[in-house]
C-alpha positions as CSV (number, residue, x, y, z in Angstrom):
1,M,144.6,-34.3,165.6
2,N,148.4,-34.7,165.4
3,L,150.5,-31.6,165.2
4,E,154.2,-31.5,164.2
5,I,156.3,-28.3,164.2
6,L,159.8,-28.5,162.7
7,S,162.6,-26.1,162.2
8,P,165.8,-26.7,160.2
9,E,167.6,-27.6,163.4
10,K,165.1,-29.7,165.4
11,K,161.6,-30.9,166.1
12,I,160.0,-28.2,168.2
13,F,156.7,-29.9,169.0
14,E,154.9,-33.2,168.3
15,G,151.7,-34.4,169.8
16,T,147.9,-34.7,169.9
17,V,146.1,-31.3,170.1
18,K,142.6,-30.0,170.2
19,S,143.3,-26.8,168.3
20,V,146.1,-24.6,167.0
21,E,146.1,-20.9,166.0
22,F,148.6,-19.5,163.5
23,P,149.9,-16.0,162.6
24,G,149.0,-16.2,158.9
25,S,150.4,-13.7,156.4
26,E,146.9,-12.1,156.1
27,G,146.0,-12.4,159.8
28,R,145.5,-15.1,162.5
29,F,143.6,-18.3,161.8
30,G,142.7,-21.4,163.7
31,V,142.6,-25.1,162.9
32,L,140.4,-27.7,164.6
33,D,140.2,-31.4,164.0
34,H,138.5,-32.2,160.6
35,H,139.5,-28.9,159.1
36,A,139.5,-28.7,155.4
37,P,142.9,-29.3,153.8
38,L,145.0,-26.2,153.2
39,I,148.5,-24.9,152.7
40,S,149.4,-21.4,154.0
41,N,152.3,-19.1,154.5
42,L,152.9,-18.0,158.1
43,G,154.1,-14.6,159.2
44,K,156.0,-13.5,162.3
45,G,154.1,-14.1,165.5
46,E,152.9,-16.7,167.9
47,I,151.5,-20.2,167.4
48,T,149.0,-21.0,170.1
49,I,148.4,-24.7,170.8
50,V,145.7,-26.2,173.0
51,D,146.8,-29.7,173.9
52,S,144.5,-32.8,174.6
53,E,144.5,-31.8,178.3
54,N,143.3,-28.2,177.6
55,R,146.6,-26.6,178.4
56,A,147.8,-23.7,176.2
57,H,151.3,-23.5,174.8
58,Q,152.8,-20.6,172.8
59,I,155.7,-20.8,170.3
60,Q,157.2,-17.7,168.8
61,I,158.1,-17.9,165.1
62,S,159.5,-15.6,162.4
63,G,157.6,-17.2,159.5
64,G,157.0,-20.5,157.9
65,V,154.5,-22.8,156.1
66,V,151.6,-24.9,157.4
67,E,149.9,-27.9,155.7
68,V,146.6,-29.2,157.1
69,L,145.5,-32.7,156.1
70,T,142.9,-35.0,157.6
71,G,143.9,-35.5,161.2
72,K,147.4,-34.1,160.7
73,V,148.9,-30.6,160.8
74,S,152.6,-30.1,159.7
75,V,154.4,-26.8,160.2
76,L,157.8,-25.8,158.9
77,V,159.2,-22.7,160.6
78,D,162.2,-20.4,160.1
């Protein structure tokens, strides 16, 4: 699935990933390919990305919003 993470200043990440885990406002949650569509607020914490080569990446955020659609995950962070 394609993941795009944007801040007001710049594009932080864009690429094909196997999974991504978010700090939701009610606790952490993960998204895999073919996940049901959703929109959720994000809290302060760490986004964990597993890329197409099984490498893990972490991005610290102070909050934001995520939208999951078929094959695409868009994240707007503070």
